[in-house]
N, C-alpha and C positions, 0 to 999 in steps of 0.2 A: 504494500500500500504506500509506503514511504520510500522515496528514492534517495539514496545517500550520495548525492552529488552536491558540489558546491554551487553557490550562486553564479560564480564566474563561468563554471562549466556549463551550467544550464543556459546562461546567457549566450555563450558561444554557439551552443547547438541551435539556438533559436534563430541565429543569423543565417542559416542555410536557406537557399532560395528555391530549390526544387521541391516537388510535392513530398517526396520521401523525407528529405531533410527537414521540411516544415513540420512533419509529424514529430520528429525528434526535437526540432527546435521548439516546438510548442511545449514539450515537456520541460524545456529550459525556460520557455516563456513564462511559465508559472513562476519560476524563481525571479525572473525579471519583474513580473507583475507584483507578486508578493507571495511568500511561501510559508504560511504559518503551519507549524506541525507540533508545537509544544504539547507536552502530555498533560492531560487534565489533572492527573493525580499530583502535579506539582503544587497545586493550591492547597494550603494547609487546611482549608475548610473541608477537604475531602476525607480527612481522617475519620475512621469509624470509632476511634477510641472514646470520644466524648458524645454520648448518645443524646444528651440534651441539646448540644449545639447541632448535632445531626438533624434532630427533629426540626429545629428552626430553619435549617437550610432548605427544607422541603417547601418552604413557603416564602416567596419574595414577590412583592408587587409594587404598584405605583400609586401616587396620590393625585397627580395632575395629568390630565390627558392632553394630547395634541388636539388642535382644532379638528383634525381628521378623526381622531378617536371620539371626540364629543359628537361629531356628526354621526358616527356609527351607533353610538348610544341612542341618539335621537331616532335613528332609523329603526332600531330594535324595539323602540317603544310603541311602534305601530305594527299591527299584525300583518299588514300587507307589504311592508317595506322589504326591499331586497338589497342586501349589503354588497357593494362592489369592492372587491379586493384587488390589489395591484398585480399579484403574481401567483401562479400555480406552482412554481418552483422557486425556492429561496436558498441561497448559499449563506451560511454563517461562517465567516472567514476570520481566523485569528492568526496574526503574524507576529513572530518573535523577531525583534530587531536588535541591531548592534547598539550597545549602550550610547545614549544621548542622541540617537538618530530618529526618534519618533516624530518630533516636530518637523524635521527635514522631510520625512516621507509625507506627512500630512499636508505640508505646504505644496509639495509636488503633486500630490493626489488632487488637492483642491483646484490647482491651476490647470492641470493637464489631463486628468483621467476621468472626470465626471461627465462632461458634455459629450466627449467622443464615445464613451460607452453607451450613453443614452441614445446617441444618433444611430447606433446599429441595433437598437431594440433591447438594451439592458436597462433595467430599473435600478439605479443606485439609491438604495433605501435609507441607509444610515451609516455614519462613520463615527468611531468612538475611541477615546483613550480609556484603557483599562486602569481603574483606580487602584488595583492591587499589584500591578506590574508596570513600572515606568517604561519598560521596553517592549510593550505589547500594543499593537494596533488592531482593532476589531472593526469589521464592517460587514454590511449586509447588501446583497444585490439579488435581483429577481428576474425571472423569465416567464413567458407565457406557457412554455412546456419544454420538455427535454430536447426535441429536435430543434426548436427555436434557440435553445441555449447553445447547441453545437454551432449553429450558423452564426450567431451573434459573437461568440467567443473567437471563432475563426476570423471574422471580419475585424475584430478589434486587435487581436494578438498578432495577426499577420499583416496588419496595416502599418503605414509609414509612421504614424504618430507614436505608436508603441515602440517601434524600432528605434525611433529617435530619442526616446526617454527611458528605455529599459535599463540602460547601464546605470543611470542615476538612481533608479528605483532599486536595482539589485544591490547597489552599494550600501543600502541601509538595512538589508534583510539577512537574517540568519536562517530562518525557516518559515515557509508559508504553505506547508502541506496540511495544516490542521483546518480542514474544511469539511463541514457537514452539509450534505444535500438534504433539504427539507421540503415538505409540502404541507399546506394547511391541514390541520387535524379534521376540520369540518369545512363545509362550503363557505361559511361566513366567518372563519376564524383567522384568515390571513390579515396582512397589514392593509389598512385603508389608505389610499393615496392621500398625500398631504394636501390640505386645502389652500395653503399659501405658497407663493413662489419660493424657490430656493434662494438663499443669500447669494449676493454677487460674487464673482470670481475673486475679487480683491478684498472680500470681507475678512476682517480679523476679529470681529466681535464674537465671543463664545456664547452661544445660547444657553439659557437655563435648562435644567433637567438632569435627572439621575435615572439612568436606564438599568434595569435588572434583567439579565437573561438567566433562566433557570433550566438546567438540563437534568432530566430524569432518565436513568438507564434501566433497561429491562433485559431479561434473558431471551425474549422473543419480541416481535413487533408489538407496539402498544395495541391492546385489544379494544374492541368496541365497548366492552365493559369498563375499561379504564377511562376511555374517552367520556363515557356517560358519568363516571365518578367525578372526573374533573369538571365537567360542565354543570352538574347538578349538586355537587357537594363541595369540592375544593374551591371552585371559582366563586360561589356565593359567600363562602367563609372569608376568602381573601378580600373580596369586595366589601363585605360588611365591616372589615377592620381597616378599610381605607385604601385598598388597592384598586388601581385601574389597569386592566389587562389589555395590552395592545394586540396580542395575537398568540395563537398556539399552533404548534406544528409537530409533525411526526417525521421520522426518517424516510427519505425517498430511496427505495431499494432497486430501482431500475438501473441499467448499466450506465456508467459514466459516458455521456455522449461526446465528451471532449477529453479523452484520456491523457492528452498532453498536460493537463492540469490535474494533479492527483487529488482525490477526495478520500475521506475515511470510509472504507467499505464495510458493510455488514454491521453498522451501528444501529442497535434498537433503542431509539431515543425519542423522548417527548420533550419539546422545548417550548417554554412560554415566556413572554416578554411583558414587562410592566414599566411604567414611567412615574417618577416622582418629581415634585417641584424642585427638590434638592435633596442632599444627603440627610439633612435633618428630618425631612418628611419621611424618608425611608426608615430611619431609626424609630420614629414614632409609630410607624406601621408595625415594625417588628415588636415593639413594646406592647402594642395592642394585641397582637397575635399571641404573644407570650402569656398574656393575662386571660385569653379566651378559654373558657371551660369546654365549649364544644370542640375546639381544636385539640386540646390535651386529652379529653376524656373519650372522644369518639373518632374524630376525623383523622388525626395523625396516626393513631393505632391501626386504622384501616388502610392508610397510605403506605406505611413503612414496609410491610411484608411484600408489597408488590414490586419494590425496587430492588435492582441488582446490587447497587452500591449507593453510597451517599450522593445526594444531588450535587451537581456542580453549579456554582453561582458566579456569574460575571457581573461585576459592578462597574458601570460604564458612564462616561460623560460625553456628550456630543461635541463634535468638532464644529467649526464655524459654519460649514455648509451642509451639515447633516439635516435631513428632512425629518428625522425623529428628534424632537426636543420639546421642552415644556412651553 
């Protein structure tokens, strides 16, 4: 699943011009693009030793919704409303960077890589700084379906703009193979398109918001029973304690349609995202959940036996041009 080649090696392979070389080049293109592959268990929150902390990790949410999220909530309040989500396929991409290079990559990304991706049919959903790792960049992008993903990625990574900027991108990256392919858990559980325009290319103002990504792992693909449990039991409890959920997703197990860019194969995962006004609001939510009797007495005991290991929690803040923010 993970190719043990250096960024420079990948970069050089991607410079090939014929079709065969391009296939190899693309595998290097990934490194040029970004290549996150860090292991989830590096996070201290994954330790099973502290069961109380483990329990809390199972629930993270947000207090303040995006305009788009509020729009979705309004739509759900009517029985005939149909929620429009942006993407049937979503990539959750985590990049491990060389020390001190995150802002360098973010600046390059903001200036060079957003509009060109969107021009070929890729939805750049959100970009974030990981608050628990100063050398990690996390971002989300989406596609209409897997065949469209293949075509869009070919257009972008074999295009002149990427070729002109990949060396600069590669120079910041240690690993960018930590990529999960996801699809909405339900027809209406994907990300709702942002209602407001993206910030200008030269924007340096960091938007408010504290985004939480929660990853639950299973021995088998998330079952319909678990999806119902999340929708009718977990989600109401999280919401009751102050969370606003932006979307929920399961692993996409179809073949990688652009194998030049590695993804984590065979992961049975359920991922849900929430947004807070700020870190303080997030902490208040956790405190409220900690005091919740339904959570401790009934809901958490029903959740834990379903999971393969401790949940992974990503605590993220949006970059200047992220479409996900408070």
